[in-house]
C-alpha positions as CSV (number, residue, x, y, z in Angstrom):
1,M,62.3,54.8,125.1
2,V,66.0,55.4,125.6
3,E,66.6,55.5,121.9
4,Y,63.9,58.2,121.4
5,E,65.5,60.4,124.0
6,L,69.0,59.9,122.5
7,L,67.6,60.8,119.0
8,N,66.0,64.0,120.4
9,T,69.3,64.9,122.1
10,L,71.3,64.3,119.0
11,Q,68.8,66.4,117.0
12,S,69.0,69.2,119.5
13,I,72.8,69.2,119.3
14,S,72.7,69.3,115.5
15,Y,70.4,72.3,115.7
16,I,72.7,74.1,118.1
17,A,75.7,73.3,115.9
18,G,73.9,74.6,112.9
19,A,72.9,77.8,114.6
20,T,76.4,78.3,115.8
21,G,77.7,77.9,112.3
22,V,75.2,80.4,110.9
23,C,76.3,82.9,113.6
24,I,80.0,82.4,112.8
25,A,79.3,82.8,109.1
26,A,77.3,86.0,109.7
27,F,80.1,87.5,111.8
28,Y,82.7,86.5,109.2
29,Y,80.6,88.1,106.4
30,I,80.3,91.4,108.4
31,Q,84.0,91.5,109.0
32,I,84.7,91.0,105.2
33,L,82.2,93.9,104.5
34,R,83.9,96.2,107.0
35,N,87.4,95.4,105.7
36,A,86.2,96.0,102.1
37,E,84.7,99.4,103.1
38,K,87.9,100.3,104.9
39,E,90.0,99.4,101.8
40,K,87.6,101.3,99.5
41,R,88.0,104.5,101.7
42,R,91.8,104.1,101.7
43,Q,92.0,103.7,98.0
44,N,89.7,106.7,97.5
45,I,92.0,108.9,99.6
46,L,95.1,107.6,97.9
47,M,93.6,108.4,94.5
48,R,93.1,112.0,95.5
49,M,96.7,112.5,96.4
50,P,98.8,114.3,93.8
51,P,101.2,112.0,92.0
52,M,104.8,112.2,93.2
53,D,106.3,113.0,89.9
54,K,108.7,115.6,88.6
55,T,106.2,118.4,89.2
56,W,105.7,117.4,92.9
57,Y,109.5,117.2,93.5
58,D,110.1,120.5,91.7
59,C,107.5,122.0,94.1
60,W,109.2,120.4,97.0
61,W,112.7,121.6,96.1
62,F,111.4,125.1,95.4
63,V,109.8,125.4,98.8
64,R,112.7,123.7,100.5
65,N,115.3,126.0,98.9
66,Q,113.4,129.2,99.2
67,D,115.4,132.3,100.1
68,D,114.2,135.0,102.4
69,K,115.2,137.5,99.7
70,L,112.3,138.7,97.8
71,P,112.5,140.5,94.5
72,D,112.6,144.3,94.7
73,D,109.9,144.9,92.2
74,M,106.4,144.6,93.7
75,N,105.0,142.7,90.7
76,E,107.8,140.1,90.8
77,R,107.4,139.8,94.6
78,I,103.7,139.1,94.2
79,Q,104.4,136.5,91.5
80,Y,107.1,134.9,93.6
81,L,104.8,134.7,96.7
82,D,101.9,133.3,94.7
83,E,104.1,130.6,93.2
84,L,105.6,129.8,96.6
85,N,102.2,129.6,98.2
86,S,100.7,127.4,95.5
87,K,103.7,125.0,95.6
88,R,103.6,124.9,99.4
89,N,99.9,124.1,99.4
90,M,100.5,121.2,97.0
91,I,103.0,119.7,99.4
92,I,100.9,120.4,102.4
93,R,97.8,118.8,100.8
94,T,99.8,115.6,100.2
95,Y,100.8,115.4,103.8
96,D,97.4,116.4,105.0
97,L,96.0,113.3,103.2
98,V,98.7,111.2,104.7
99,G,97.6,112.4,108.2
100,L,94.0,111.6,107.3
101,L,94.9,108.1,106.4
102,Y,96.6,107.7,109.8
103,T,93.9,109.4,111.9
104,K,91.1,107.4,110.3
105,G,93.0,104.2,110.9
106,L,93.3,103.3,107.2
107,M,97.0,102.9,107.3
108,N,99.3,102.2,110.2
109,L,102.5,104.3,111.0
110,E,104.9,101.7,109.6
111,E,103.2,101.7,106.2
112,I,103.1,105.5,106.1
113,L,106.8,105.8,106.9
114,E,107.7,103.3,104.2
115,I,106.0,105.5,101.6
116,W,106.4,109.0,102.8
117,P,109.5,109.7,104.9
118,P,108.9,112.4,107.5
119,A,112.2,114.2,107.0
120,G,110.9,116.1,103.9
121,I,108.0,117.8,105.6
122,I,110.1,118.5,108.8
123,I,112.7,120.3,106.7
124,I,110.0,122.5,105.1
125,F,108.2,123.4,108.3
126,E,111.5,124.2,110.0
127,K,112.3,126.7,107.3
128,N,109.0,128.5,107.6
């Protein structure tokens, strides 16, 4: 009779261990799915960012080195302001997406500061 009770106890313990293993596996699977979704959202935002190539740096230097002197001719003034605004918007869009990465928790501050130093945008906003 004692052997029968021991076998029942061992069988109950194995069922409990199996159920615990299934719960742990389900939790692990959910975590992997969440991390994959987070990485997918991060890559999607990074793909939307304008490439930091010669065009982007030309825009950055144009906006950074803008003078307060506008051309005298009204047509030239409008063209200058249109060019200035379009280049400024390109730079601001880049940093808006960087801010989105941070606020959504897709990148931490250390990763962001390694890729995009804050001095550039601070210089531009101080001039404006």
